[in-house]
Steps between C-alpha positions, in 0.01 A plus 500: 500500500263349747645722763423806287144381447459428869640840595274672244196310622591585862527866407161487328332331795665745741386798294150352474482440873627853565237643266227293662611622845487859381153450352357314799660713775424865435688775671392481866609854577283641221197310626563619856519862383176461303328343803615789722382759250160333461466453877590862576267623228211304647581625850510864383176455308320348799654750744416796278144381454462451876640846570267662248190316623554552872684835513463717189141417401344563846693826536372622163144396585511675839633818339230491233225432756623783722480747212160367395359517853632854543338612174168335579485631857592850382243481221232394746597787732478744207161361397369540855631855512330585171166343587206736474417450868840623615528857616754744359695476822528119467607528136775749588603293798549191282679697231761628744572157642648242272428233756260213461334259736749230598224241546393544138863479391539168686182364345610590147851369569369165626263468204786563258724246674222243484452564129872456436518183710709609796239464774 
């Protein structure tokens, strides 16, 4: 009878120790997978943010500033052509050419870049 009690108590202690091992030692593979997923997610987030800030954003700003400088330089050229002091010949000359002063374009372009924080 004692042997039965001893064997039952051994089984209980073995099952308790097995349960405590399971509770204290979680699945190492699952934790490794979670760590990899979190690590890769952080790397993609940082890499994507870096790519946007240093590649996409400046390209968009330069494109916007180029369009803005072109519009402003063309508008200034049109205003000069339509000034009351300009002769008819000068007005027609400016109307035929859709070209603007490149120095004014550069000035407007640099001003826009400064406003957007690229220069």
